[in-house]
C-alpha positions in Angstrom: 32.2 13.9 -17.9 29.1 12.5 -16.6 28.5 9.0 -17.4 25.8 6.4 -17.1 26.4 3.1 -15.0 28.3 0.6 -17.1 26.2 -2.0 -19.1 27.3 -4.8 -16.5 25.9 -2.7 -13.6 22.6 -2.2 -15.5 22.3 -5.9 -16.1 22.9 -6.5 -12.7 20.1 -4.2 -11.5 17.6 -5.7 -14.2 18.7 -9.4 -12.5 18.0 -7.9 -8.9 14.6 -6.6 -10.0 13.6 -9.9 -11.5 15.0 -11.7 -8.4 12.8 -9.6 -6.0 9.6 -10.0 -8.2 10.0 -13.8 -8.5 11.2 -14.9 -5.3 10.1 -12.3 -2.7 6.5 -11.6 -4.1 7.1 -7.9 -4.6 4.4 -6.1 -6.5 4.6 -4.4 -9.8 4.3 -0.8 -8.2 7.1 -1.7 -5.6 9.3 -3.0 -8.4 8.9 0.1 -10.3 9.5 2.0 -7.6 12.9 0.1 -6.6 14.0 0.5 -10.1 13.6 4.4 -9.9 15.3 4.5 -6.4 18.2 2.5 -7.4 18.5 3.9 -11.0 18.7 7.6 -9.3 21.5 6.4 -7.2 23.6 4.8 -9.7 23.2 8.1 -11.9 24.1 10.2 -9.1 27.4 8.2 -8.3 28.3 8.5 -12.3 27.9 12.2 -12.0 29.5 12.5 -8.5 32.5 10.5 -9.7 32.6 11.8 -13.3 33.6 8.6 -14.8 31.9 5.2 -15.8 30.5 3.6 -12.9 30.6 -0.2 -12.7 30.1 -3.0 -10.4 33.6 -3.0 -8.9 33.3 0.7 -8.0 30.2 -0.1 -5.7 32.4 -1.7 -3.1 34.7 1.3 -2.8 31.7 3.7 -1.8 32.4 5.3 1.5 29.9 6.9 3.9 31.0 10.2 2.5 29.7 9.1 -1.0 26.3 8.1 0.5 26.0 11.5 2.5 26.7 13.2 -0.5 24.0 11.4 -2.5 21.4 11.9 0.5 22.5 15.6 0.6 21.8 15.7 -3.3 18.3 14.5 -2.8 17.4 16.5 0.0 18.5 19.5 -1.9 16.0 18.7 -4.9 13.2 18.5 -2.6 13.0 14.8 -1.7 11.2 14.2 1.5 12.6 12.4 4.4 10.4 9.6 4.2 10.9 9.2 0.6 14.6 9.3 1.0 14.4 6.6 3.7 12.3 4.2 1.3 15.2 4.9 -1.4 17.8 4.2 1.0 16.2 0.6 1.8 16.2 0.0 -1.9 19.9 0.7 -2.2 20.7 -1.3 0.8 18.6 -4.3 -0.6 20.2 -4.0 -3.8 23.7 -3.7 -2.6 23.3 -6.7 0.1 22.2 -8.8 -3.1 25.1 -7.7 -5.2 27.7 -8.1 -2.5 26.6 -11.8 -2.1 27.0 -12.2 -5.8 30.2 -10.4 -6.5 32.0 -10.8 -2.8 32.7 -7.3 -2.0 32.1 -5.7 1.4 28.9 -3.5 1.4 29.5 -2.3 5.1 29.8 1.6 4.3 26.3 1.4 2.2 24.6 -0.8 4.8 25.9 1.1 7.7 24.3 4.4 6.3 21.5 5.9 8.4 18.1 6.7 7.1 17.0 10.3 7.7 14.4 10.6 10.5 11.0 11.3 9.8 7.6 11.7 11.9 5.5 8.8 10.7 2.0 9.7 9.9 -0.7 7.6 11.9 -3.7 7.0 10.2 -6.9 8.8 11.2 -9.9 6.6 11.1 -13.7 7.9 11.1 -16.0 7.5 13.6 -18.7 4.8 12.9 -21.3 7.3 12.4 -19.0 9.5 9.9 -18.1 6.4 7.9 -21.8 5.3 7.4 -22.7 9.1 6.4 -19.7 9.2 3.9 -21.3 5.9 2.2 -24.7 7.3 2.2 -23.6 10.8 0.9 -21.6 9.1 -1.9 -24.6 7.3 -2.9 -26.4 10.6 -3.5 -23.8 12.3 -5.2 -24.2 11.3 -9.0 -27.1 11.9 -11.3 -26.7 8.3 -12.8 -28.1 6.0 -10.4 -25.7 3.1 -11.4 -22.6 5.3 -11.2 -23.9 6.4 -7.6 -24.6 2.8 -6.7 -21.0 1.7 -7.9 -19.4 4.4 -5.9 -21.4 3.3 -3.0 -20.6 -0.2 -3.5 -16.8 0.5 -3.7 -16.9 2.5 -0.4 -18.8 -0.1 1.3 -16.3 -2.5 0.5 -13.7 -0.6 1.7 -15.3 0.0 5.1 -17.4 -3.3 5.5 -14.4 -5.6 4.2 -11.3 -3.8 4.9 -10.1 -3.9 1.1 -7.8 -1.7 -0.3 -8.9 0.4 -3.1 -6.9 -1.7 -5.6 -8.2 -5.0 -4.2 -11.9 -3.8 -4.6 -11.1 -2.6 -8.2 -9.4 -5.9 -9.1 -12.7 -7.8 -8.6 -14.3 -9.2 -11.8 -17.6 -10.1 -13.1 -16.9 -13.5 -11.7 -17.1 -12.3 -8.1 -20.7 -11.3 -8.7 -22.9 -11.7 -6.7 -20.5 -11.8 -3.7 -20.2 -14.9 -1.7 -20.2 -14.9 2.1 -16.4 -14.9 1.9 -14.0 -14.0 -0.9 -10.6 -14.7 -1.8 -8.5 -11.5 -2.2 -4.9 -11.2 -3.7 -3.2 -8.4 -1.8 0.2 -6.9 -1.9 3.1 -9.2 -2.8 0.7 -11.7 -4.4 -0.4 -12.9 -0.8 -3.8 -14.4 -0.8 -6.3 -14.0 2.2 -9.8 -15.1 2.9 -12.1 -11.9 3.6 -15.8 -12.5 5.1 -18.4 -10.3 3.5 -21.1 -8.5 5.3 -24.6 -8.6 4.1 -24.3 -4.9 3.6 -21.6 -5.2 1.1 -23.4 -7.9 -0.6 -26.6 -5.8 -1.2 -24.4 -2.7 -1.9 -22.9 -4.6 -4.7 -25.9 -6.3 -5.9 -27.6 -3.1 -6.4 -25.0 -1.8 -8.3 -24.7 -4.9 -10.6 -28.5 -4.6 -11.3 -28.3 -1.1 -12.5 -24.9 -1.4 -14.4 -25.6 -0.8 -18.1 -22.7 -2.9 -19.1 -22.4 -6.7 -19.5 -20.3 -7.7 -16.5 -18.6 -10.9 -18.0 -16.6 -12.8 -15.6 -13.2 -12.0 -17.2 -13.8 -8.1 -17.1 -13.5 -5.7 -14.2 -16.6 -5.6 -11.9 -16.7 -2.0 -11.4 -16.7 0.0 -14.6 -16.1 3.6 -15.6 -18.9 5.5 -17.4 -17.6 4.5 -20.9 -17.3 0.9 -19.8 -13.7 0.4 -19.1 -12.1 -0.4 -15.8 -13.1 2.1 -13.0 -10.1 4.4 -12.4 -9.4 4.8 -8.5 -8.8 8.4 -8.9 -12.5 9.0 -9.6 -13.2 7.0 -6.2 -10.8 9.6 -4.4 -12.6 12.4 -6.2 -16.2 11.3 -5.1 -14.8 10.8 -1.4 -13.1 14.0 -1.5 -16.6 15.7 -2.6 -18.5 13.8 0.3 -16.3 14.7 2.9 -16.4 18.2 2.3 -20.0 18.2 2.0 -19.9 16.6 5.5 -17.3 19.1 6.9 -14.8 16.3 7.7 -11.1 16.8 7.6 -8.8 16.0 4.4 -7.3 12.9 6.0 -10.8 11.5 4.9 -9.6 9.4 2.0 -10.9 6.0 0.4 -7.9 4.5 2.6 -9.2 5.9 5.5 -12.2 3.8 5.2 -9.9 0.8 5.7 -8.4 2.2 8.7 -11.8 2.7 10.0 -12.8 -0.7 9.5 -9.6 -2.1 11.4 -10.0 0.3 14.4 -13.6 -0.4 14.7 -13.4 -4.0 14.9 -10.6 -3.7 17.5 -12.9 -1.4 19.5 -15.6 -3.9 19.4 -13.3 -6.6 20.9 -11.7 -8.1 17.9 -8.3 -9.8 18.1 -5.4 -8.0 16.8 -4.0 -11.0 15.2 -7.3 -11.9 13.5 -7.4 -8.3 12.2 -4.0 -8.5 10.8 -5.1 -11.4 8.8 -8.3 -9.8 7.3 -6.2 -6.7 6.4 -3.3 -9.0 4.9 -0.6 -7.2 6.7 2.7 -9.2 7.1 3.5 -7.4 10.3 1.6 -6.9 13.4 3.1 -3.5 13.9 1.5 -2.3 10.7 -1.9 -3.4 12.1 -1.3 -1.8 15.3 -0.7 1.9 13.3 -3.8 1.1 11.3 -5.8 0.6 14.3 -4.4 3.5 16.0 -4.4 1.0 19.1 -2.9 2.7 22.2 -0.7 0.9 25.0 -3.7 0.2 27.2 -5.5 -1.8 24.5 -2.6 -3.7 23.8 -2.1 -4.6 27.4 -5.9 -5.9 27.5 -5.2 -7.9 24.1 -2.2 -9.4 26.0 -3.9 -10.1 29.3 -6.6 -12.0 27.6 -4.6 -13.9 25.2 -1.2 -14.7 26.9 -1.0 -18.2 28.8 0.9 -16.7 31.5 -1.6 -14.0 32.2 -4.7 -16.7 32.2 -2.9 -18.5 34.6 -2.5 -15.8 37.2 
């Protein structure tokens, strides 16, 4: 008989999610993904063992149990990348639960994630990024909507914002100052300089927008006055890149990639770019900027004290 995890185990999962949200600064989207990943794992274990599956049974799991779960996930079409993410969530939950309950989590923590080819971001050339913005500005027959879309893409490329960060701006942020304070992933705050071109683009939008941009409401509005849906920006970006004959890798997020890469190519410091992007890890910034080993050595030679001494 297939039974769901016990009430105690479900409560433990809820406690762990609350812990991650409160202490680790994890975003709501990440908490939702954690919940789905671990709940799916626990549901499989209940079916796999054919009995009520509680906290005590977690410590008895073997590598074979974990392999059975991973094989099941791959069999239903889950990609290696997604499975690796799910396994990471399972390990985090198990590590926390083991510390609280006092069991040995070795079998679970020793499970190896499936290998996958990590996709590196593909930034646009500087001219292509500018053409994207100007093309988007000409796409919609309503001038204020065209100005809105152009302003959003200008913020992605000119300030390196995530699409969610650009759409989180409110009427209180307009007109944009020379620097703005952005709350990124995990509630991490950073200060971002705003280029004059980005301020002008937002000013052009606010002058044309037919809605009252009150301080507490979203700055960027949809056609009916509600908060702008990020899917609409993805749609206009797709239309513009097809018009320009650019590859499918040209997405709103690629504009952020381009911001970072062009800064680095112009001589920007990798650590400073990390701060501007709001990355916790320098390796993430390295991937974003498509930086090669030669450029890293140049940064090292310019910044390392021993290199300067020689």
